[in-house]
Each structure stands twice: as structure tokens, then as C-alpha cells.
N, C-alpha and C positions, 0 to 999 in steps of 0.2 A: 762470399758467404754472408748471409744476413743475420743480424742479431735480434731483430724484432720478432715477436711471435707471429707465426704463419697461421692464417685463418682459413680453414677448409671445412666445408659443410657437406652434408649428404642430402640430396634432393629426392632420392627414391631408394627404397630398400628392396623393391621387387617390381616386376613389370606392371602390375596393376595398381601401384601405389598412388596416393593422392598427389595432386599437382599444386594446390594452393599453398601448402607449407614450403614448397620449394620456391615459389614466387616470393613468399615472405622472407626467406633466407637471402635471396638475391637483393631484394629491396632494402632490407634492414639489418642484414648480418655483417656488412662491411667485409665481405669475403674476398679472398684472393682466388679461390677455386671452389667450384661446386661439382660434386660427383654424383652421377646417376647410376646406381648399381641395380640393373634390371634383369639379370640372368639367373635363373635357377637351373638345376640339372636338366629337367625335362624341357625347359623353355627353348633351349637352343636346338634340341632334337626336333621339336615341333616346327621351329623356324626352318630347319633344313628340309623338312617335308614341304613347307610352303615354297621354298626356293626351287625345289625340284619341279614343281608345277609351273612356277613363274620365275624366271631368272632375275627379275627385277625386285622380287619380294625376298622375305627371309629376315628382315630387320624387325625391331620391336614394333608391335602394332600401335603403340601410343607415342611413337617418336614424333610424328607431326604435331600432335597436340602439345607435347612438352616443349618442343622447339619453338612453336608459335608463342607459347606463354612465357618462355624464359629468355630467349635469345635477344630480343630488343633491349631489355633492361640490363642483361648481362654485358652486352656490348657497351652500353652507355656508362656502366660502372667499372668496366675493365675486369669483370669476373670471368676467369677462364673456365671452360667446361670440359670435364672428362667423363666419358660414359662408355659402357659396354652395350649400348642399345643397338650396335651393329649386328649383334647376335650372329646369325649364319651368313650375313651379307653386309659386312662393314662398308665396302665401297658404295653400295646402293644407299645405305643409310647416310653416308657423307654427301651423296648427291642430293638427297632430300633436304639436308641442312642447307646446302648451297642454294637449291631452288627456292626454299622458303625465305632465305635471306635476300635473294634478288627480288622476289616478289614484294617483300616488305621494305625494299630500298635500303638494306643494311649491307655495308661493304667495308673494305679495308681490314679484313682479318683473314687468318689462315686456318684451314681445316687440315688435320692430319688423320690418316687412316692406318691403324696398326693391324696387320694380318699375319697369318702363319699358324694360327691355332687349329685350322682344319687339317687333320692328319688322317682322314679316312683312307686315302690311298696308301699311306704308310702302314697302318695297323691291319689293313686287309690284304696286304701284299705277302703275307706269310710270316710265321714265327711269333705271332701275338695271340693271346687268348684272354678271355674274360676272367678277371681275378676271382669273381664270386663263384663261377661255375666251372671254370677250366675249359669251356667250349672255345674251339678255335674261331678266330674272327675272320670272316670271309666277306667278299662283296655281296653275297646272297643274304647274310644275316645281320648286316650292320647298316642302320639308317644314317647314323651320324657318328663322328668321332672327333672330339675337339679337345685339344690339350689345354691345360691351364697355364697360360703364359704368365710371366711375372712383370715387374715394374720397368724393365729395361727399355722396351719400345716406347712406352708412354713418356718416360724421362727424356729419351732422345727427342721425341716430338716436341715436348715443351721447351727443351733447351734450344731447339732451332726455331722457336717463335710461334708454335701453334697456339691458337686461341681456343680451338675446339678440337678435342681428340676423341675419335670414335674407334672402338675396338670390338672384337668378338669376345671369345672366351678368355678372360683374364681373371686370375684369382681375386676375390673380392677385396682383401686388404691391399693388394698391389695397386689398385686404382688410386688409393690414398698415399701409399708409400712413395710413389714416383714423384708427385709434385712436392711433397714434404722434403724428400731427399734433395731434389733440385734446388729448392728455395734455400735450404740451409747448407748446401754444398757437401752433403754426405756422399761418400763412396758407397755403392750398393754392396760392396764386399766388406764393409765394416759391419760385422754381424751384430754387434751390440746395438748400433744405431738402427740397423735394419729391423731388429727386434722391437725397438721403440716405435718405429714408424708402422710396423705391422700391428702392434697393440692399438695404436690410434685408429688405424683402418678398421680393425676388428670392432672397436667400440662404436664406430660410426656407421658401419656398412648396412645395418638393418634399419636405419632411419629412426622411425618412431618407437622402435623397441626400447631404446635407451632413454627416451624421454617419457616413458611411462605407459606406452601403448600396450604392449604384450605383458607388461608388468601388472597392470591393474587387476584387482580382485576385490569387489565391493565388500566392505565390512572387514576386510583383512588388510588390503593394500589399496587404500582409496587414492584415486588420482583425479584432480580437478580438470574440468573443461576438456574432456577427451574429444569432443566434437571439433575443437580447434587445436588439436594436438600440434605442437611445434616440432620441427625436425632439428636434429642436433648439428652443432659445428664444434670444432676444436681450435683452441689457440695453442699452437705447438712451438715450444722453445727449441733453441739450437741443440740443447742437450738431450732432446727427445721426450722430455716430460711435457705434459699437455693438460689443459683445462677443458673438460667437456661441458658444454653449456647449450643454451638455446636462446632465441630472440626474446627479449624482455616483453612480457605481456602475452606471449603465446601460451596455449594450453599445455597441460602435462607438467612434468617435473623431472629434474635431474638431481638425483641423490646418490649417496653411496650404495643404497640398495639397488636402484635401477642399474647402476654401473656394474655392480658385482654380478647381477643376473646376466647382463650382456657379456661380461668377461667370460663367464662359464658357458656361454651359448656355443654349441657345436664343437666344444673342446674335448678331445679324447684324453690327451695327456697334457696338462698345463705346462709341463717342463719341456715339451717337444711338440709344439704346434707347427707342423710342417707345411710350408707354403713353397711356391716356386722360388722365392727370394731368400728364405732363411728358415732354419729350424728354430722358431721363436720359443723363448722360455718366459712364461708368464708366472712362474711359481713364486717369484719374489716381488710381484706387483703390489704397490701400496696405493690405496684409494683414500683420498682425504676430502671431506666435505668442507668447502670454503664458504658455504651459505649462498643464498640467492640463486639457486639452480646452477651452481658452479662447483664442479668436482675435479680435483687434480688426480691424474693417473701417472704413475712413474714406477721405475724399477724393473722394466722388462730387460731381457737379455736375448742373446741368440748365438747359434752355432752355424757352421757352414751349410749352405743350401744343398738340397739333394742333387744327386747326379742324374736323376730321372724326373720326368714330368708326368703327373697324373693325367689320364685321358678319360673324359666322360663319354661313354659309348651308349648310343641308343639302339635298341633292338626290338623288332616286333616280337610279341610273346603271346599270341593268341587273341581272343576276343572276350569281352565281358558282356553278358546279358543281364540286365537288371530290371526288377519290377518292384514297385512300392504300393502299399495300400494302408489306409488309416482305419483304426477302430476306436470308438469312443463309448463312454458310458460304463455302467456296471459290467464287470467281467471283460473289459477291453483286453487285458493281458492274456486271459485264457483264450479269447477268440483270436487274438493275434498269433498265439502259439499254435493253435489248431490250424490256422490258415497256412503258416509256414510248414507244418507237417503235411498238409494236403499237397502243397506244391512239391515238396521233396518226394512224396510217393508218386505223384503224377510224372515226375521226371524219370523215376524208375520204371513205371508201367509203360511209358511211351518210348523208352530206350534212348533218352537224350544223353549223349556222352559228354562228360565234363571232367575237368582236371581238379577243380576246386569248387566248393559250394558253401555259401554262408546264408543262414537265415537269422536275421537279427531283429530285435525290437528296439528301435532307436529310442534312447532315453531310459532303457531298462538294462539291456545286456550287450549293446552293440560294441562298446569299447572294451569291456572287461570280461565278456563271455558269460555263459550260463552260471547262475548262482551268485552273480555279482550284485544283484538288485538289493537295495537297502530301503528301509522305512516303509511308508504308506504306499500301497499299490497305486500307480498312476491311473487317472480317469480317462486318459487317451494315450494311444501308442501308434507308432508308425512301423509297419512291417517292411523290411527290406530284404529281398532275396536276390542274390547275385551269384553267378557261376562263371567260371572261366572255361571257355570252350576252344576247340581248334578252328571253328568256322563261324562266320557271321550268321549263317542259317541256323545253326544250333543255338547260338546266343539269343536269337529272336524267339526260338521255341521256349527258352527259359522265361524271357520277359512276358510272353503272351500267356503263359500258365498263371502268372500272378494276376494279369488283367482279367483272366477268366473267373477269378474269385468273386467278381461282381455278382454273378448269379449262381455260382457253383460252390461258393465257400460259406463260411459262417456269416451270421447276420451282421448288418451294420457296416459293411466295408464301403469305403468311398475314397475319392481323391486318387485314383490309380495313376501311376506314372510308369512309363516303360522307356528303356533306352538300350542301345547297343553301341559299343565303342571298341576300337582296336586298342590292345594293350601295348603301350610303349614302355618297355622295361629299360631301366637305366643301370648300366654296369660300368666297370672300369678296367683299365689296363695301364701299364706304365711303359714309357718309351725313353730311350736315352736323350738327354737334353740336347746333345749336339746334332741330333737328327731332326730337330724342330727349329729351323731358321725363321726368324720373324723379320718383317720389313715394315718400313714406314713410308707412305706416300703423302704428298702435300698438294694442296690447291689453295690459291689465294682468291678470295671472293672480292 
């Protein structure tokens, strides 16, 4: 067990995140571990589709770019890397890390691959249904099914000397809890300490959100130098308390306000934030500003982990046909509404079947619906018409009706845009924990 603070940073909060702040963390953060959290619910379902077409694909599309940028300096400084960039194909992702390392002449380290989260065969084998709809899950209606694994596999990999750990679907805070617990010698079934580690992971997992990115609101919550926003790291003590901070001189800020907003992010019940590792209790968390972009977080607790694991299920759910058109000048709102009405009536007259239809004026009523507009009427609007259909052909009929407004609709329309895409609906189910075995494989480069 170590008594010194453990320094762990977040190099990405989603798949498309910036890379420069992660480089800055590795070069100047004096880190023990950097975590790249790159999976959203839909991300892995899309990756499963890619893998179905090409068995060597299915990992994060920016993996190569991140590894090229981070690995050389991380190896020089002894910074271990933990990431879920394996997405739907962790072994292929690990192979890419190996190939990049060999090409760059980097060796003498171990890559570990944590698998077991892909449970499509289990949930489509009978007896499981989507929690949101009650629909039985079958091979015909499930694109992907990935269980949220916890910290166990990552901890084992690090304990056996892995320098780079690649996973698929692992719960976001578990990516951080595993190295923290290993460093400080915590048992994963010490629920209070697991709650502390989960709190730290939750504070870091979205990267720039806690350093002021998503927090910023000009004139209300001003944040300096957002173009150079720094990503966070934590100094975690053996008792589970931690200081959230960032590299000195980087953009953004770490304050009690940014930390409180992140603490509440995606939390349904602060007293029972359920993860695969613990039912964390954040209701007693104390956040203290130490000054200089340093904020202490402490006071988490926890109860026994759940007997089931949540599974993120991807299902095809029809098609969306979309068209957009801009109107500007005096009467732009009235012309935009008239255009939306024309498209709606055209769909009725031509018999286009749809399950849902939206006609929005972006900037006027797209978020809050009709009657939500406030203040002075805008001088320009963007009409967006979108319908959910059962087929791609019907979706295109919707999109083309908007495009036809060029010469058949109200005056002044321009900038038409059309698209059709298949809907990938994300649903969930729960499976017994003991039916989801994980494993770790190793390769020395």
C-alpha cells in the first residue's frame, strides 16, 4: 500500500475529444496513469456495425491518432494508459497499439486486453427483453449488446504489470477506480473506498467538463482561455479523498462550481449512484476550494455492488428522412412556418407513411416547441423537417419534399440540405453478474 497521493488524469471524455490537452497532461502532469474514456452508448453499437463488415475494425476511429501522439512520451515517463478505445474489438485495438509501437521503435512494455462485455449471444438466447419497451431481444432485432463491466479486469491487468490496458464497454468511473484501488491497496469489496474511487472517476470521466468547458456561459459563468482548455487530473490520497486540478497555465478553471456541476452530471439519485462496482453514495460529499485551480472532494460512501450488470443494447428502429431550408429577411419566421406546413400537407397528399414528424424552426421553437419563442422575431430562420419511416425509400420522399421548396415553396428559400439515415435506438436490459465472465490477455512488445 502506498501513502503518497496517486496522480491520475483524463485524456479524453468522448471519442471525438481533443488530443492536445492529453499530450499536455502526459508531458507536464507528473501522472501515474492517464485514462482515455471514449465510449458513449451509441458509439459501441456503431463500432459493432463496423466490425460486422470488417472483422479487423470496430475499435475507436481515433485510436491510431491518440496512440501516435501519446505513447512515446508516456513510455518515456512511465505513465500507464487505461482506455476503452477497444470499443467493439479490443483485441484489434491492442494489435494497433502493438503495431504503432513497433513502427516507432518503442518496446519493453506489456499490453493487456480486457474482454467479456460482448453479451449479444447471451441476451438474444431467450429470456431477456428491453427494459424500456418490454420487447423480447432476439438475434433479428439486436445489433449489439454490451454489458458494463467494472474495475476487476483492469485491476488484475495492472497488478500483473500491464502498461497499456485496452477494454471494451467498462463503466466510466471503473476505468479510474481500478488503478486507484491497486495503487492504494484497496479491496474492491470495501464499499466505502469503492465509493470514494467512483467519485474521483465520476469527477474526471468527462475531461474538460470539470475544468470549465461545458460549464462556461458568457456573462454568467465566464471561463478564460477555452481554446486551450486543460484536462483534469486528481491527486488521490489513501483515504479516498482527492484534489481535482489541472496543469498550471492551461486554459479553463477548476472551482467548487465546476466540480459541483460535474458531481451532479448524469446522477439520478446522489445517494445511490449504481455502477458495476458499488452503489455509490455522493449525498455527503464535501467540496472545498483550495485556491489555484485545486478543489478537494471527499465524503463519498458506498454499499454493496448490484447482483446484475446493465447491458447497453443497440437496435435498428426505422429510418429518418430529413430536409432543411433557410429563410431570411422580413417575414422569415412566417415563411419558414408556411414552408413547414406545405411539406406536411405534401406528405399527406402523396401518402408518405411515417411514425413521427417534426417541423421545427431552429432558433425559434426547435428545442421547446411551438409558443416557446421570446423577444424580437429573428431575421433569419432554418426550417428542419424530419420524419421517422419504416423504409429508406419513404425517408427519401420526406427529404426531397423539403428540397422541392426551392421553386414550389415560399420566397427566399436557400441552402437546402437533405439526408437519410438509419435509426440506431439504444435500449437496455440487465443480466446476472455471474453470467458475464471477463478475461484478460497479455502481450509484451
